[in-house]
Every structure is written in C-alpha cells, then in structure tokens.
C-alpha positions in Angstrom: 0.0 -0.2 -0.1 2.7 2.4 0.9 4.7 1.8 -2.6 1.1 2.5 -4.3 0.9 5.9 -2.8 5.0 6.8 -2.7 3.9 6.1 -6.6 1.0 8.5 -6.7 2.7 11.0 -5.0 5.9 10.8 -6.9 3.5 11.0 -10.1 2.0 14.5 -8.3 5.7 16.0 -8.0 6.6 15.0 -11.3 3.3 16.8 -13.0 4.0 20.3 -11.0 8.1 19.7 -11.9 7.0 19.3 -15.0 4.1 22.3 -15.1 6.3 24.9 -13.4 9.5 23.9 -15.1 11.5 24.2 -11.9 12.2 21.8 -9.2 12.2 24.8 -6.6 9.3 26.7 -7.2 7.6 22.8 -7.3 8.7 22.7 -3.8 7.1 26.2 -2.6 3.8 25.5 -4.1 4.0 21.7 -2.5 5.6 22.7 0.8 8.2 20.4 0.6 12.0 20.7 0.6 14.0 20.7 -2.4 15.8 17.8 -2.2 12.4 15.3 -1.2 11.0 17.1 -4.9 14.1 15.9 -6.9 14.5 12.5 -4.6 10.8 12.1 -5.5 11.1 12.4 -9.4 14.6 10.5 -9.5 12.8 7.6 -7.4 10.3 8.0 -10.2 12.6 7.6 -13.7 14.3 4.9 -11.6 11.2 2.4 -11.2 10.3 3.5 -14.9 13.6 3.0 -16.4 13.9 6.1 -18.4 14.2 10.0 -17.9 11.6 12.1 -17.8 13.1 15.2 -17.4 16.6 17.1 -19.2 17.9 19.1 -15.9 20.4 22.6 -16.8 21.2 25.2 -14.3 18.7 27.2 -15.7 15.6 25.5 -16.2 13.9 21.8 -16.0 12.4 20.3 -19.6 10.3 17.1 -20.5 12.2 14.5 -22.5 10.6 12.7 -25.3 9.3 9.9 -23.0 8.3 12.6 -20.2 5.8 14.1 -22.6 4.4 10.9 -23.6 4.0 9.9 -19.9 2.8 13.3 -18.7 -0.6 12.3 -20.2 -0.8 9.1 -18.7 0.0 10.5 -15.9 -2.6 12.9 -15.4 -5.0 10.1 -16.2 -3.6 7.9 -13.7 -4.2 10.2 -10.7 -7.9 11.6 -11.7 -8.9 7.5 -12.1 -7.2 8.0 -8.6 -9.3 10.8 -7.2 -12.3 9.2 -9.1 -12.0 5.9 -7.0 -11.6 7.8 -4.4 -14.8 9.7 -4.7 -16.9 6.5 -6.3 -19.4 6.4 -3.0 -19.9 9.8 -2.3 -22.3 11.6 -2.8 -22.9 15.8 -3.6 -20.1 18.1 -4.8 -17.6 15.5 -3.1 -17.9 13.4 -6.3 -16.9 15.7 -8.7 -13.0 16.5 -8.3 -10.0 15.8 -10.6 -9.1 16.6 -14.3 -11.1 17.0 -17.2 -10.0 17.3 -20.8 -12.0 18.5 -23.4 -11.5 19.9 -27.1 -14.4 21.6 -29.8 -13.9 24.1 -32.6 -12.5 27.5 -32.2 -15.7 29.0 -33.2 -17.9 26.5 -30.7 -15.5 27.6 -27.9 -15.5 31.2 -28.5 -19.2 32.0 -29.1 -21.0 29.3 -27.0 -19.4 27.7 -24.1 -16.6 29.6 -23.1 -19.5 32.8 -22.3 -21.4 30.0 -20.5 -18.4 28.4 -18.5 -18.6 30.4 -15.2 -21.7 28.7 -14.5 -20.2 25.2 -14.7 -17.2 25.7 -12.8 -18.6 27.5 -10.1 -21.1 24.6 -9.7 -18.1 22.4 -9.7 -14.9 24.5 -8.3 -13.1 21.6 -7.5 -12.6 20.2 -10.8 -9.9 20.9 -13.2 -10.7 21.8 -16.7 -8.5 21.8 -19.9 -10.0 23.0 -23.1 -8.5 22.7 -26.0 -10.0 24.7 -28.9 -8.4 23.8 -32.4 -10.0 23.4 -35.9 -8.0 20.1 -36.6 -9.3 16.7 -35.5 -7.2 15.8 -32.8 -7.0 11.9 -31.3 -9.3 11.5 -28.7 -7.4 8.4 -27.2 -3.8 8.8 -28.0 -4.0 12.6 -26.9 -5.8 11.9 -23.8 -9.1 14.1 -23.9 -12.1 12.7 -22.1 -14.4 14.3 -24.4 -14.8 15.8 -28.2 -17.3 18.0 -29.9 -16.9 17.3 -33.9 -18.5 19.6 -36.2 -19.2 17.6 -39.9 -19.5 13.5 -40.3 -17.6 11.2 -38.1 -15.4 8.8 -39.0 -16.1 5.2 -38.2 -14.4 4.6 -34.9 -14.8 2.5 -31.9 -15.4 5.7 -29.8 -19.0 6.4 -28.5 -20.7 8.9 -30.7 -23.5 11.1 -29.3 -25.5 13.4 -32.5 -26.9 16.5 -30.6 -28.2 18.5 -33.5 -27.0 20.6 -36.3 -24.9 24.1 -36.8 -27.2 26.3 -39.9 -25.1 27.6 -42.2 -24.9 30.3 -44.1 -23.0 32.2 -46.8 -21.8 35.4 -46.1 -19.6 38.5 -47.7 -18.5 41.9 -46.6 -20.9 45.1 -47.6 -17.9 46.4 -49.0 -17.0 43.0 -51.3 -21.1 43.0 -52.6 -20.4 46.8 -53.7 -17.4 45.5 -55.5 -18.5 42.3 -57.3 -22.6 42.6 -56.7 -25.2 40.6 -54.8 -25.4 37.3 -56.1 -29.0 36.4 -56.7 -28.7 32.1 -57.8 -25.5 29.8 -58.0 -25.3 30.7 -61.6 -24.3 34.2 -61.0 -21.2 33.0 -59.1 -18.8 32.7 -62.1 -18.3 36.1 -61.5 -17.6 35.9 -57.3 -14.5 34.2 -55.6 -14.8 32.1 -52.6 -11.9 32.0 -49.3 -10.8 28.6 -49.1 -11.0 26.8 -46.1 -9.2 23.8 -45.1 -7.7 22.2 -41.9 -4.8 21.2 -43.0 -2.7 23.5 -45.7 -2.0 21.9 -49.3 -5.5 19.5 -48.8 -8.2 20.9 -51.6 -10.8 22.8 -49.8 -14.2 22.5 -49.9 -16.2 23.1 -53.1 -19.1 25.8 -52.7 -22.3 23.8 -51.1 -25.8 24.4 -51.6 -29.5 23.3 -52.1 -31.0 23.4 -55.5 -34.3 24.4 -56.2 -35.4 21.0 -56.7 -33.8 20.0 -53.5 -30.8 18.0 -54.5 -27.2 18.8 -52.7 -25.1 20.3 -55.3 -21.4 21.6 -55.2 -19.8 24.2 -57.1 -16.3 24.9 -58.0 -15.4 28.8 -57.4 -12.2 30.8 -57.7 -10.3 31.7 -54.8 -8.8 34.6 -53.2 -6.9 32.9 -50.4 -7.0 29.4 -48.4 -6.7 29.6 -44.8 -6.2 26.6 -42.2 -8.3 28.0 -39.7 -11.4 29.8 -38.5 -10.5 32.7 -37.6 -8.5 33.6 -40.7 -11.1 32.6 -42.3 -13.7 35.5 -40.7 -11.2 37.9 -40.8 -10.7 37.2 -44.3 -14.4 37.5 -45.6 -14.2 40.9 -42.9 -11.6 42.1 -44.9 -14.0 42.1 -48.4 -11.7 38.9 -50.0 -14.5 36.9 -51.0 -17.5 34.6 -49.8 -17.6 31.9 -46.7 -19.8 29.5 -45.5 -19.8 29.0 -41.8 -22.0 28.3 -39.0 -24.5 30.7 -37.9 -23.1 30.9 -34.6 -20.2 32.5 -35.6 -21.5 35.2 -37.7 -24.4 36.3 -36.0 -22.8 39.3 -33.9 -21.0 40.5 -37.9 -24.5 39.9 -39.1 -26.1 42.2 -36.4 -23.6 44.8 -36.5 -23.9 45.0 -40.4 -20.3 43.7 -41.0 -21.2 41.0 -42.9 -24.5 40.1 -45.4 -25.7 36.8 -45.8 -26.4 36.2 -50.0 -28.5 33.2 -51.7 -30.7 32.5 -48.6 -32.6 30.4 -50.7 -29.4 28.2 -51.7 -27.9 27.2 -48.3 -25.7 23.9 -47.5 -26.5 21.2 -45.4 -26.9 21.5 -41.2 -23.5 20.3 -40.3 -23.7 17.6 -37.6 -22.7 18.2 -34.0 -21.6 15.1 -32.1 -20.4 14.3 -28.9 -17.4 11.8 -28.6 -15.7 9.7 -25.5 -14.2 6.8 -25.0 -16.6 3.3 -24.9 -15.9 2.6 -21.2 -18.1 0.8 -19.0 -19.2 3.5 -16.1 -18.1 7.3 -17.2 -16.4 8.9 -14.1 -19.0 11.0 -12.6 -17.3 14.4 -13.3 -17.2 13.9 -17.1 -20.9 12.9 -16.8 -21.9 16.0 -15.4 -19.8 17.8 -18.1 -21.6 16.4 -20.6 -25.1 16.8 -19.3 -23.8 20.5 -19.3 -22.4 20.7 -22.4 -25.3 19.1 -24.4 -28.0 22.0 -22.3 -25.3 24.8 -23.5 -25.3 23.5 -27.3 -29.3 22.4 -27.3 -30.5 26.4 -28.3 -27.9 26.6 -31.1 -28.7 23.8 -32.7 -31.4 23.2 -35.5 
C-alpha cells in the first residue's frame, strides 16, 4: 500500500515540476523540501527505467519519454481521484481533471461565455479546454471528450449526435459593393470564395448548396485565399476577400452589426452535424457525466 501511495505522490510531484519547469517552484507550491521533490522524481524515473526530465542550471524540460508519460500520469491521478469519490455524493464526487476539445468557433461563441456557471457549480474540477480546428486523436492525446462538427469517421468511440448547426453564405458589404449581390448559384462565376482547409495543401471544399429541386450540389469557384483556421476564415471575409460558408453561431454578431451580409438565403448548404465523442467505457466518471449533461444543455439552443 505504501508503495502505491508513494508512486501516486511521485507522479503528483513530477507533474508539478513539469508544469512549472522548476524543482524550486514545485517544492514551494507543494510545501516540500527541494531535496524531497528531486528525490521523488529520481525514484519515479528509476521505477520507470527512463529519464523524464532534462535538468540544466537554467531550466527543466520534459524529455520525449516525459512528454508521453505526462498525459498517462494525469489520467492515472484523475482515475485515482475518481476511485476515492466513487461512493460519495454531492460536490465531493466531482473532483479531478477534465480534458476536452472543440472547434474554435464553438468554444469562443457558445461554451466559454457559459463556463463560469459550470465551474462555479463544480469548483474542485480542473478543466483543460483545447480549441482547435484540427481533428485531435481523443485516445492518443488523452481527451475525455470531444465536440466534433461535421461528418464522423468510423471509430470505436461513442458518438452522440446533438443536432446540426445552420450554415450561411456571407460576404462583407464592401465585397458586395464591388462584385454585386448574387441572386442564384448561376451568378457565382464572377465571384470569389475564401477557401478553408484544416490542413494546408489539402483541397478546400467547393461551394455547396441545395438546389431548387432539393438536390445537394457543389460548385467549383475561384479562390482568393486559402486558410487553415476559422479565425483567419472570418477575418478574410470581413476584409472583403470573398464569400465564405460558415455556421450561423459564429456569424450572428457580425450579421447584427452589419459587418457581414447573408447572400443566397434560398440556396443554403446543408446544416453541419454536431456530435459528442468519448471513449467506450463501462462506467463514465461522474465528473465527465456532469460535464456532458451541462455541455449538451449549452449547445442545444444553437442547434436545429
């Protein structure tokens, strides 16, 4: 039992040193002698048979093995915390770390503005929020759950579809003053599209729309620019570089201010599905269950 406790404590010490990049600062925060902190990390490295940290006179850095081990150690301690609260009720049951990922647009426009209420309700949770337009590997990168927009690939993950985000085609007033307002897709030959791809070098999506007969169609258009993130995509449109097709949630404020104008409202692209993904576990941790319930309630009003 003592060896297990010592191993968990050594991992806590290692993670604090890795986070702060300093044995001295870690010792101060943990209220331990610096020699004890150093000894705990050395003992952990000896048990694992590898060096986790590069030590120099100026700073401490993770080795490649240390980078790989850090995520596993965080999961280990989170699971240990979960076991300790397995049969507890009330707020005591909601402790530990949550690591989640979602698109920049959903994080910025929907989730982050509402986060204070969730964190106030669960003050003992440590939430790590990744917001990126690339598709992270939930298992390999150690995420508890992911909010994914778009069509899902087959996987062993649990996927729960929450609804769909309405997609609009918009442009800036300056762009429309220079190029005219298209009334139908047949008029798009004299317009330009801002291309988007999460990986530069890949082919951006063509313009998509539902035709009058209900069929889904795509149309190749000249590209003024290709970007690899949603912030640059929006900025390019505001700068008058062309049309974009994006979820309504991220466009609402600019449309209200008049900085952007919807075009071709009768020829919208299909709404984009929004799904929650998480690992297929027999019993989800209580902290994750609580976050998933809250997240679903926050996203629902924005979905169709």
